[in-house]
NUPADREN-263642 format. One record per atom (N, C-alpha, C, O): x, y, z. Coordinates in steps of 0.2 Angstrom, whole numbers, plus 5000, padded with zeros to 4 digits. Layout:
BEGIN
+------+-------+------+
: east : north :   up :
+------+-------+------+
:    X :     Y :    Z :
...
+------+-------+------+
//
This chain:
BEGIN
+------+-------+------+
: east : north :   up :
+------+-------+------+
: 5034 :  5138 : 5173 :
: 5037 :  5133 : 5166 :
: 5041 :  5129 : 5169 :
: 5045 :  5130 : 5174 :
: 5041 :  5123 : 5165 :
: 5043 :  5116 : 5168 :
: 5051 :  5116 : 5163 :
: 5053 :  5118 : 5157 :
: 5054 :  5114 : 5168 :
: 5062 :  5114 : 5164 :
: 5063 :  5110 : 5159 :
: 5059 :  5106 : 5158 :
: 5068 :  5112 : 5154 :
: 5068 :  5107 : 5149 :
: 5073 :  5104 : 5148 :
: 5079 :  5107 : 5147 :
: 5072 :  5096 : 5148 :
: 5076 :  5090 : 5148 :
: 5079 :  5089 : 5142 :
: 5076 :  5088 : 5137 :
: 5086 :  5089 : 5142 :
: 5088 :  5086 : 5134 :
: 5093 :  5082 : 5135 :
: 5095 :  5080 : 5140 :
: 5096 :  5079 : 5129 :
: 5102 :  5074 : 5129 :
: 5107 :  5077 : 5133 :
: 5109 :  5073 : 5137 :
: 5109 :  5084 : 5132 :
: 5115 :  5088 : 5133 :
: 5114 :  5088 : 5141 :
: 5115 :  5094 : 5143 :
: 5113 :  5083 : 5145 :
: 5114 :  5083 : 5153 :
: 5113 :  5091 : 5155 :
: 5117 :  5095 : 5158 :
: 5106 :  5094 : 5154 :
: 5101 :  5101 : 5153 :
: 5105 :  5106 : 5154 :
: 5104 :  5110 : 5158 :
: 5110 :  5106 : 5149 :
: 5113 :  5113 : 5146 :
: 5110 :  5118 : 5144 :
: 5109 :  5124 : 5146 :
: 5106 :  5114 : 5138 :
: 5100 :  5118 : 5135 :
: 5093 :  5117 : 5139 :
: 5088 :  5116 : 5135 :
: 5093 :  5118 : 5145 :
: 5086 :  5119 : 5148 :
: 5082 :  5127 : 5145 :
: 5086 :  5132 : 5144 :
: 5077 :  5128 : 5145 :
: 5074 :  5135 : 5142 :
: 5078 :  5140 : 5147 :
: 5075 :  5144 : 5146 :
: 5082 :  5141 : 5149 :
: 5088 :  5144 : 5150 :
: 5094 :  5139 : 5152 :
: 5093 :  5134 : 5155 :
: 5099 :  5142 : 5149 :
: 5106 :  5137 : 5150 :
: 5108 :  5139 : 5156 :
: 5104 :  5144 : 5158 :
: 5113 :  5136 : 5160 :
: 5115 :  5137 : 5166 :
: 5119 :  5143 : 5165 :
: 5121 :  5145 : 5171 :
: 5120 :  5148 : 5160 :
: 5123 :  5151 : 5161 :
: 5118 :  5158 : 5161 :
: 5120 :  5164 : 5160 :
: 5110 :  5156 : 5162 :
: 5106 :  5161 : 5162 :
: 5102 :  5164 : 5155 :
: 5097 :  5168 : 5155 :
: 5107 :  5162 : 5149 :
: 5104 :  5164 : 5144 :
: 5100 :  5159 : 5142 :
: 5100 :  5154 : 5145 :
: 5095 :  5160 : 5137 :
: 5090 :  5159 : 5133 :
: 5094 :  5156 : 5125 :
: 5096 :  5160 : 5121 :
: 5094 :  5150 : 5124 :
: 5096 :  5147 : 5118 :
: 5090 :  5148 : 5112 :
: 5086 :  5143 : 5112 :
: 5090 :  5155 : 5108 :
: 5084 :  5155 : 5104 :
: 5084 :  5149 : 5099 :
: 5078 :  5146 : 5099 :
: 5090 :  5146 : 5096 :
: 5091 :  5142 : 5091 :
: 5087 :  5135 : 5093 :
: 5085 :  5131 : 5089 :
: 5085 :  5136 : 5100 :
: 5083 :  5128 : 5099 :
: 5076 :  5128 : 5103 :
: 5075 :  5132 : 5107 :
: 5071 :  5123 : 5102 :
: 5062 :  5124 : 5103 :
: 5062 :  5117 : 5104 :
: 5064 :  5112 : 5102 :
: 5056 :  5118 : 5110 :
: 5053 :  5112 : 5114 :
: 5049 :  5107 : 5109 :
: 5045 :  5108 : 5104 :
: 5051 :  5102 : 5112 :
: 5046 :  5097 : 5107 :
: 5041 :  5093 : 5110 :
: 5044 :  5090 : 5114 :
: 5035 :  5093 : 5110 :
: 5029 :  5091 : 5113 :
: 5026 :  5083 : 5110 :
: 5027 :  5081 : 5105 :
: 5023 :  5081 : 5115 :
: 5021 :  5073 : 5112 :
: 5016 :  5074 : 5106 :
: 5016 :  5070 : 5101 :
: 5013 :  5079 : 5106 :
: 5008 :  5080 : 5099 :
: 5012 :  5080 : 5093 :
: 5010 :  5078 : 5087 :
: 5017 :  5084 : 5093 :
: 5021 :  5083 : 5088 :
: 5025 :  5078 : 5085 :
: 5029 :  5079 : 5080 :
: 5024 :  5072 : 5091 :
: 5028 :  5065 : 5087 :
: 5022 :  5060 : 5085 :
: 5022 :  5054 : 5085 :
: 5017 :  5063 : 5085 :
: 5010 :  5058 : 5086 :
: 5007 :  5060 : 5079 :
: 5009 :  5064 : 5074 :
: 5002 :  5054 : 5078 :
: 4999 :  5056 : 5071 :
: 4994 :  5062 : 5072 :
: 4993 :  5065 : 5078 :
: 4992 :  5063 : 5065 :
: 4988 :  5069 : 5067 :
: 4980 :  5067 : 5065 :
: 4979 :  5065 : 5060 :
: 4977 :  5068 : 5069 :
: 4970 :  5066 : 5070 :
: 4965 :  5073 : 5069 :
: 4966 :  5079 : 5070 :
: 4961 :  5069 : 5067 :
: 4955 :  5075 : 5063 :
: 4952 :  5078 : 5071 :
: 4953 :  5074 : 5076 :
: 4949 :  5085 : 5071 :
: 4946 :  5088 : 5077 :
: 4938 :  5089 : 5072 :
: 4937 :  5090 : 5066 :
: 4932 :  5087 : 5078 :
: 4927 :  5090 : 5076 :
: 4924 :  5092 : 5082 :
: 4925 :  5088 : 5087 :
: 4920 :  5096 : 5082 :
: 4914 :  5099 : 5087 :
: 4907 :  5097 : 5087 :
: 4902 :  5100 : 5083 :
: 4905 :  5092 : 5092 :
: 4898 :  5089 : 5094 :
: 4896 :  5094 : 5100 :
: 4900 :  5096 : 5105 :
: 4890 :  5096 : 5099 :
: 4888 :  5099 : 5105 :
: 4890 :  5104 : 5108 :
: 4887 :  5107 : 5113 :
: 4895 :  5106 : 5105 :
: 4898 :  5113 : 5109 :
: 4907 :  5110 : 5111 :
: 4912 :  5113 : 5114 :
: 4907 :  5103 : 5110 :
: 4913 :  5102 : 5113 :
: 4918 :  5101 : 5107 :
: 4915 :  5099 : 5102 :
: 4924 :  5101 : 5108 :
: 4928 :  5098 : 5103 :
: 4934 :  5094 : 5105 :
: 4938 :  5095 : 5109 :
: 4933 :  5088 : 5099 :
: 4935 :  5081 : 5101 :
: 4941 :  5081 : 5096 :
: 4942 :  5085 : 5091 :
: 4945 :  5077 : 5098 :
: 4951 :  5073 : 5093 :
: 4948 :  5066 : 5092 :
: 4947 :  5063 : 5097 :
: 4945 :  5065 : 5085 :
: 4945 :  5057 : 5083 :
: 4951 :  5055 : 5083 :
: 4957 :  5057 : 5082 :
: 4950 :  5048 : 5085 :
: 4955 :  5044 : 5087 :
: 4954 :  5038 : 5084 :
: 4951 :  5036 : 5088 :
: 4954 :  5034 : 5079 :
: 4954 :  5029 : 5075 :
: 4956 :  5022 : 5081 :
: 4959 :  5022 : 5086 :
: 4952 :  5015 : 5078 :
: 4954 :  5013 : 5084 :
: 4962 :  5009 : 5082 :
: 4967 :  5009 : 5086 :
: 4963 :  5008 : 5075 :
: 4968 :  5007 : 5073 :
: 4974 :  5013 : 5073 :
: 4977 :  5014 : 5068 :
: 4974 :  5018 : 5079 :
: 4978 :  5022 : 5077 :
: 4986 :  5020 : 5079 :
: 4990 :  5024 : 5079 :
: 4988 :  5014 : 5081 :
: 4994 :  5011 : 5082 :
: 4997 :  5009 : 5076 :
: 5002 :  5006 : 5076 :
: 4992 :  5009 : 5070 :
: 4996 :  5006 : 5064 :
: 5001 :  5013 : 5063 :
: 5001 :  5019 : 5064 :
: 5007 :  5009 : 5060 :
: 5011 :  5012 : 5058 :
: 5011 :  5018 : 5052 :
: 5015 :  5022 : 5051 :
: 5005 :  5018 : 5048 :
: 5003 :  5019 : 5042 :
: 5001 :  5028 : 5046 :
: 5001 :  5034 : 5043 :
: 4999 :  5028 : 5053 :
: 4998 :  5034 : 5052 :
: 5002 :  5038 : 5057 :
: 5000 :  5044 : 5060 :
: 5007 :  5035 : 5058 :
: 5013 :  5040 : 5061 :
: 5017 :  5044 : 5057 :
: 5018 :  5043 : 5051 :
: 5021 :  5048 : 5059 :
: 5025 :  5052 : 5055 :
: 5030 :  5048 : 5053 :
: 5032 :  5044 : 5057 :
: 5032 :  5048 : 5048 :
: 5038 :  5044 : 5045 :
: 5035 :  5037 : 5044 :
: 5038 :  5033 : 5040 :
: 5031 :  5034 : 5047 :
: 5029 :  5027 : 5048 :
: 5032 :  5025 : 5054 :
: 5033 :  5019 : 5054 :
: 5035 :  5029 : 5059 :
: 5037 :  5026 : 5064 :
: 5032 :  5028 : 5070 :
: 5029 :  5033 : 5071 :
: 5032 :  5023 : 5076 :
: 5029 :  5025 : 5081 :
: 5032 :  5026 : 5085 :
: 5035 :  5021 : 5088 :
: 5031 :  5032 : 5088 :
: 5035 :  5035 : 5094 :
: 5031 :  5033 : 5101 :
: 5026 :  5035 : 5102 :
: 5035 :  5029 : 5106 :
: 5034 :  5028 : 5111 :
: 5031 :  5031 : 5118 :
: 5028 :  5028 : 5122 :
: 5034 :  5037 : 5116 :
: 5032 :  5040 : 5122 :
: 5023 :  5043 : 5120 :
: 5017 :  5043 : 5122 :
: 5026 :  5046 : 5113 :
: 5020 :  5049 : 5110 :
: 5013 :  5043 : 5112 :
: 5007 :  5045 : 5114 :
: 5014 :  5037 : 5110 :
: 5009 :  5031 : 5111 :
: 5005 :  5030 : 5117 :
: 5000 :  5028 : 5118 :
: 5012 :  5031 : 5123 :
: 5009 :  5029 : 5129 :
: 5004 :  5037 : 5131 :
: 5000 :  5036 : 5135 :
: 5005 :  5043 : 5129 :
: 5003 :  5049 : 5130 :
: 4996 :  5047 : 5126 :
: 4992 :  5051 : 5128 :
: 4994 :  5043 : 5121 :
: 4989 :  5043 : 5118 :
: 4983 :  5037 : 5122 :
: 4977 :  5037 : 5122 :
: 4988 :  5032 : 5125 :
: 4984 :  5027 : 5130 :
: 4981 :  5030 : 5134 :
: 4975 :  5029 : 5136 :
: 4986 :  5037 : 5140 :
: 4983 :  5040 : 5145 :
: 4976 :  5044 : 5143 :
: 4971 :  5046 : 5147 :
: 4977 :  5047 : 5137 :
: 4970 :  5051 : 5135 :
: 4964 :  5045 : 5133 :
: 4958 :  5047 : 5133 :
: 4965 :  5039 : 5131 :
: 4961 :  5037 : 5129 :
: 4957 :  5033 : 5135 :
: 4951 :  5031 : 5134 :
: 4961 :  5032 : 5140 :
: 4958 :  5030 : 5145 :
: 4957 :  5034 : 5152 :
: 4955 :  5031 : 5157 :
: 4957 :  5039 : 5149 :
: 4953 :  5045 : 5154 :
: 4946 :  5044 : 5154 :
: 4943 :  5043 : 5149 :
: 4943 :  5046 : 5159 :
: 4934 :  5046 : 5159 :
: 4931 :  5051 : 5153 :
: 4926 :  5049 : 5150 :
: 4933 :  5057 : 5152 :
: 4931 :  5060 : 5148 :
: 4930 :  5059 : 5140 :
: 4927 :  5062 : 5136 :
: 4934 :  5052 : 5140 :
: 4936 :  5050 : 5133 :
: 4929 :  5046 : 5132 :
: 4925 :  5045 : 5137 :
: 4928 :  5046 : 5126 :
: 4920 :  5042 : 5123 :
: 4923 :  5038 : 5117 :
: 4927 :  5040 : 5114 :
: 4919 :  5032 : 5116 :
: 4919 :  5028 : 5110 :
: 4913 :  5029 : 5106 :
: 4908 :  5029 : 5108 :
: 4914 :  5029 : 5098 :
: 4908 :  5031 : 5096 :
: 4911 :  5031 : 5088 :
: 4917 :  5031 : 5086 :
: 4904 :  5033 : 5083 :
: 4908 :  5035 : 5077 :
: 4913 :  5040 : 5076 :
: 4913 :  5044 : 5080 :
: 4917 :  5040 : 5071 :
: 4920 :  5045 : 5069 :
: 4921 :  5042 : 5060 :
: 4920 :  5037 : 5057 :
: 4923 :  5050 : 5059 :
: 4923 :  5049 : 5052 :
: 4927 :  5042 : 5049 :
: 4930 :  5039 : 5053 :
: 4927 :  5041 : 5044 :
: 4931 :  5033 : 5041 :
: 4936 :  5037 : 5035 :
: 4934 :  5039 : 5029 :
: 4943 :  5038 : 5038 :
: 4947 :  5041 : 5034 :
: 4950 :  5035 : 5031 :
: 4951 :  5029 : 5033 :
: 4951 :  5037 : 5025 :
: 4954 :  5031 : 5020 :
: 4949 :  5027 : 5016 :
: 4949 :  5025 : 5011 :
: 4943 :  5025 : 5021 :
: 4938 :  5023 : 5017 :
: 4935 :  5027 : 5013 :
: 4934 :  5026 : 5007 :
: 4933 :  5032 : 5018 :
: 4926 :  5036 : 5014 :
: 4931 :  5040 : 5008 :
: 4927 :  5042 : 5003 :
: 4937 :  5043 : 5008 :
: 4942 :  5042 : 5000 :
: 4941 :  5039 : 4996 :
: 4939 :  5041 : 4991 :
: 4943 :  5033 : 4997 :
: 4941 :  5027 : 4995 :
: 4936 :  5026 : 4990 :
: 4937 :  5025 : 4984 :
: 4929 :  5026 : 4994 :
: 4923 :  5024 : 4992 :
: 4921 :  5032 : 4988 :
: 4916 :  5032 : 4983 :
: 4923 :  5037 : 4989 :
: 4920 :  5044 : 4988 :
: 4914 :  5044 : 4991 :
: 4909 :  5047 : 4987 :
: 4913 :  5043 : 4997 :
: 4907 :  5043 : 5002 :
: 4909 :  5047 : 5008 :
: 4912 :  5044 : 5012 :
: 4909 :  5054 : 5009 :
: 4913 :  5057 : 5015 :
: 4908 :  5057 : 5021 :
: 4909 :  5061 : 5026 :
: 4902 :  5053 : 5020 :
: 4898 :  5052 : 5027 :
: 4902 :  5045 : 5030 :
: 4902 :  5046 : 5036 :
: 4905 :  5041 : 5028 :
: 4907 :  5035 : 5030 :
: 4909 :  5035 : 5037 :
: 4914 :  5039 : 5037 :
: 4907 :  5032 : 5043 :
: 4909 :  5032 : 5049 :
: 4909 :  5025 : 5051 :
: 4906 :  5020 : 5049 :
: 4915 :  5026 : 5056 :
: 4917 :  5020 : 5060 :
: 4917 :  5020 : 5066 :
: 4913 :  5024 : 5069 :
: 4921 :  5015 : 5071 :
: 4919 :  5015 : 5076 :
: 4928 :  5018 : 5080 :
: 4933 :  5016 : 5078 :
: 4928 :  5022 : 5085 :
: 4933 :  5024 : 5086 :
: 4933 :  5030 : 5094 :
: 4928 :  5029 : 5097 :
: 4938 :  5034 : 5097 :
: 4937 :  5037 : 5102 :
: 4934 :  5044 : 5100 :
: 4934 :  5046 : 5094 :
: 4933 :  5048 : 5105 :
: 4934 :  5054 : 5105 :
: 4935 :  5057 : 5111 :
: 4933 :  5056 : 5116 :
: 4940 :  5062 : 5108 :
: 4943 :  5062 : 5116 :
: 4942 :  5071 : 5116 :
: 4942 :  5074 : 5111 :
: 4941 :  5073 : 5122 :
: 4939 :  5083 : 5123 :
: 4947 :  5084 : 5122 :
: 4952 :  5081 : 5124 :
: 4947 :  5090 : 5118 :
: 4952 :  5093 : 5115 :
: 4957 :  5096 : 5123 :
: 4963 :  5097 : 5124 :
: 4952 :  5095 : 5127 :
: 4956 :  5099 : 5134 :
: 4961 :  5094 : 5136 :
: 4966 :  5095 : 5138 :
: 4959 :  5087 : 5135 :
: 4961 :  5081 : 5139 :
: 4968 :  5080 : 5134 :
: 4973 :  5080 : 5137 :
: 4966 :  5080 : 5129 :
: 4973 :  5079 : 5123 :
: 4979 :  5082 : 5126 :
: 4984 :  5080 : 5128 :
: 4976 :  5090 : 5124 :
: 4981 :  5097 : 5126 :
: 4984 :  5094 : 5133 :
: 4990 :  5093 : 5134 :
: 4981 :  5093 : 5138 :
: 4984 :  5093 : 5145 :
: 4991 :  5086 : 5144 :
: 4997 :  5086 : 5146 :
: 4989 :  5082 : 5141 :
: 4994 :  5076 : 5140 :
: 4999 :  5078 : 5135 :
: 5005 :  5080 : 5136 :
: 4996 :  5078 : 5128 :
: 5000 :  5080 : 5123 :
: 5003 :  5086 : 5121 :
: 5008 :  5086 : 5117 :
: 5001 :  5092 : 5125 :
: 5004 :  5097 : 5125 :
: 5005 :  5103 : 5129 :
: 5006 :  5109 : 5129 :
: 5004 :  5100 : 5133 :
: 5007 :  5104 : 5140 :
: 5013 :  5104 : 5143 :
: 5014 :  5109 : 5147 :
: 5018 :  5099 : 5142 :
: 5024 :  5099 : 5145 :
: 5029 :  5096 : 5139 :
: 5029 :  5091 : 5135 :
: 5035 :  5101 : 5138 :
: 5039 :  5099 : 5133 :
: 5042 :  5091 : 5136 :
: 5041 :  5089 : 5141 :
: 5045 :  5088 : 5132 :
: 5048 :  5081 : 5131 :
: 5055 :  5081 : 5130 :
: 5058 :  5077 : 5132 :
: 5058 :  5087 : 5126 :
: 5063 :  5087 : 5124 :
: 5065 :  5094 : 5120 :
: 5062 :  5099 : 5122 :
: 5069 :  5094 : 5116 :
: 5071 :  5099 : 5111 :
: 5074 :  5096 : 5104 :
: 5076 :  5091 : 5103 :
: 5072 :  5102 : 5100 :
: 5076 :  5100 : 5094 :
: 5079 :  5109 : 5090 :
: 5078 :  5115 : 5092 :
: 5082 :  5107 : 5086 :
: 5085 :  5113 : 5084 :
: 5087 :  5111 : 5075 :
: 5086 :  5105 : 5074 :
: 5088 :  5115 : 5071 :
: 5090 :  5115 : 5065 :
: 5097 :  5112 : 5064 :
: 5103 :  5114 : 5066 :
: 5097 :  5108 : 5061 :
: 5102 :  5104 : 5058 :
: 5110 :  5108 : 5057 :
: 5116 :  5106 : 5059 :
: 5108 :  5115 : 5054 :
: 5113 :  5120 : 5052 :
: 5116 :  5124 : 5058 :
: 5122 :  5125 : 5059 :
: 5112 :  5125 : 5064 :
: 5112 :  5127 : 5070 :
: 5115 :  5120 : 5076 :
: 5117 :  5121 : 5082 :
: 5116 :  5116 : 5071 :
: 5120 :  5109 : 5079 :
: 5126 :  5109 : 5081 :
: 5127 :  5108 : 5087 :
: 5131 :  5113 : 5076 :
: 5138 :  5114 : 5077 :
: 5139 :  5118 : 5083 :
: 5141 :  5116 : 5088 :
: 5136 :  5125 : 5083 :
: 5136 :  5129 : 5086 :
: 5132 :  5128 : 5093 :
: 5135 :  5130 : 5098 :
: 5126 :  5124 : 5094 :
: 5123 :  5122 : 5100 :
: 5126 :  5119 : 5104 :
: 5126 :  5120 : 5110 :
: 5131 :  5113 : 5100 :
: 5134 :  5109 : 5105 :
: 5139 :  5112 : 5106 :
: 5142 :  5109 : 5110 :
: 5143 :  5117 : 5104 :
: 5149 :  5121 : 5106 :
: 5148 :  5123 : 5112 :
: 5152 :  5121 : 5117 :
: 5140 :  5128 : 5112 :
: 5138 :  5132 : 5117 :
: 5136 :  5126 : 5124 :
: 5136 :  5127 : 5130 :
: 5135 :  5122 : 5122 :
: 5134 :  5115 : 5127 :
: 5140 :  5113 : 5130 :
: 5139 :  5111 : 5135 :
: 5146 :  5113 : 5127 :
: 5152 :  5111 : 5129 :
: 5156 :  5118 : 5134 :
: 5159 :  5118 : 5139 :
: 5153 :  5122 : 5131 :
: 5157 :  5127 : 5135 :
: 5152 :  5129 : 5140 :
: 5154 :  5132 : 5144 :
: 5145 :  5127 : 5141 :
: 5142 :  5124 : 5149 :
: 5143 :  5120 : 5153 :
: 5141 :  5120 : 5159 :
: 5148 :  5116 : 5151 :
: 5148 :  5110 : 5154 :
: 5148 :  5102 : 5153 :
: 5151 :  5098 : 5155 :
: 5144 :  5103 : 5147 :
: 5143 :  5097 : 5143 :
: 5149 :  5093 : 5141 :
: 5153 :  5095 : 5138 :
: 5148 :  5087 : 5145 :
: 5152 :  5082 : 5143 :
: 5153 :  5077 : 5135 :
: 5158 :  5074 : 5133 :
: 5146 :  5077 : 5133 :
: 5146 :  5073 : 5126 :
: 5150 :  5074 : 5121 :
: 5155 :  5077 : 5121 :
: 5149 :  5071 : 5115 :
: 5151 :  5069 : 5110 :
: 5151 :  5076 : 5105 :
: 5154 :  5076 : 5100 :
+------+-------+------+
//
């Protein structure tokens, strides 16, 4: 298992410096910061359908493009297992009420997507209600932050 990096100088890794796991903290994966793309099964292979305009802010959670997630998506799009081809024309298909409409996009094998976007944590998160207790514990373990 990879160590979890945090802004708390590593005090809240998968296990804290005292060897105790922090049950209120949870890993953040790149896929959680990326747009929610449609999955399809074609010929026995499952793909993520990534539209050509995947960088448009309207596709991103909260309208904010996360640069680390965008870099991960670029990586999977450059993978030799990724194909270009017709994908579901989301937005247009609903507008025209024709759910057979397609547009050009990328077909990313799910294994390639998961290897980049789901395998390694890039940070962690916790509930706002737990923040004070988590930060207090990090200070006890040597964190010098605010």
